[in-house]
C-alpha positions as CSV (number, residue, x, y, z in Angstrom):
1,M,-16.5,-24.2,0.7
2,Q,-19.9,-23.9,-0.9
3,A,-19.1,-20.6,-2.6
4,T,-15.5,-21.0,-3.6
5,C,-12.8,-23.6,-3.9
6,M,-10.1,-21.2,-2.8
7,C,-10.3,-22.6,0.7
8,W,-7.9,-25.3,-0.7
9,G,-5.5,-22.7,-2.1
10,I,-3.9,-22.6,-5.4
11,D,-3.5,-26.2,-6.6
12,C,-0.6,-26.2,-9.1
13,G,3.1,-26.1,-9.1
14,D,5.3,-23.2,-8.2
15,G,6.6,-22.9,-11.8
16,W,3.4,-21.1,-12.8
17,Y,3.6,-18.6,-9.9
18,W,4.8,-15.7,-12.1
19,L,2.1,-16.4,-14.7
20,I,-0.7,-16.4,-12.0
21,D,0.8,-13.3,-10.3
22,N,0.8,-11.3,-13.6
23,L,-2.7,-12.5,-14.5
24,C,-4.0,-11.5,-11.0
25,D,-2.2,-8.1,-11.3
26,Y,-3.9,-7.5,-14.7
27,I,-7.3,-8.5,-13.4
28,F,-7.0,-6.4,-10.3
29,K,-6.0,-3.3,-12.3
30,T,-8.9,-3.9,-14.8
31,D,-11.7,-4.7,-12.3
32,K,-11.2,-4.8,-8.5
33,T,-14.6,-6.6,-8.1
34,V,-13.5,-9.9,-9.8
35,E,-13.1,-12.8,-7.4
36,A,-11.1,-15.9,-8.1
37,T,-13.0,-19.0,-7.1
38,Q,-10.6,-21.7,-8.2
39,V,-7.0,-21.9,-9.5
40,K,-5.7,-25.3,-10.4
41,E,-4.0,-27.5,-13.0
42,K,-6.2,-29.6,-15.1
43,F,-5.2,-31.7,-18.2
44,G,-1.7,-30.2,-17.9
45,T,-2.7,-26.6,-18.1
46,L,-3.8,-23.8,-15.8
47,R,-7.5,-23.4,-14.9
48,F,-8.5,-20.0,-13.4
49,Y,-12.1,-19.6,-12.5
50,I,-13.7,-16.3,-11.5
51,I,-16.9,-14.6,-10.5
52,G,-17.4,-11.3,-12.4
53,G,-15.2,-9.7,-15.1
54,D,-15.8,-9.1,-18.8
55,G,-14.6,-10.3,-22.1
56,K,-11.1,-8.7,-21.7
57,I,-10.6,-10.5,-18.5
58,D,-11.8,-13.8,-20.0
59,D,-9.4,-13.3,-22.9
60,A,-6.5,-12.7,-20.4
61,I,-7.4,-15.8,-18.5
62,G,-7.6,-17.8,-21.8
63,F,-4.2,-16.5,-22.8
64,A,-2.6,-17.4,-19.4
65,E,-4.2,-20.9,-19.7
66,F,-2.7,-21.2,-23.2
67,L,0.8,-20.1,-22.0
68,S,0.7,-22.5,-19.1
69,G,0.9,-25.4,-21.7
70,K,4.3,-24.0,-22.7
71,I,5.7,-23.2,-19.2
72,C,7.1,-25.9,-16.9
73,E,4.8,-26.2,-13.9
74,V,7.8,-27.2,-11.7
75,C,10.6,-24.7,-12.5
76,G,8.8,-22.1,-14.7
77,S,11.1,-22.4,-17.7
78,T,9.6,-21.8,-21.1
79,G,9.8,-24.4,-23.9
80,A,7.9,-27.0,-21.8
81,K,5.3,-29.3,-23.3
82,I,2.3,-31.2,-22.2
83,R,3.3,-34.8,-21.5
84,G,1.6,-38.0,-20.3
85,K,-1.1,-40.4,-21.0
86,G,-4.2,-40.3,-18.9
87,W,-2.7,-37.9,-16.4
88,F,-1.2,-34.9,-18.2
89,I,1.6,-32.7,-16.9
90,T,3.5,-29.7,-18.4
91,R,7.2,-30.1,-17.9
92,C,10.5,-29.0,-19.5
93,D,12.9,-31.7,-20.6
94,K,15.0,-31.5,-17.4
95,C,12.0,-31.7,-15.0
96,A,10.4,-34.5,-17.1
97,E,13.4,-36.7,-16.3
98,V,12.8,-36.6,-12.6
């Protein structure tokens, strides 16, 4: 718990699974020594914290975080948007109604 927050698992909705899976695949193929320390939702978008890596990996993480603001955290559909006041969520129109 003092070295990594991964003891709590991945703290975001299943809709971002494929985004996180593809990001992890890219990171692993680029540098097998990189360690994810925390993966969560914050202010409606993905946050992916690591130990190690380089500028290319940082750019890939930044791109995934950007994309998460356009992908529904619940169902994974594209065309979602960040919604809310105070507590932000990223939802498509259908999931926002629930």
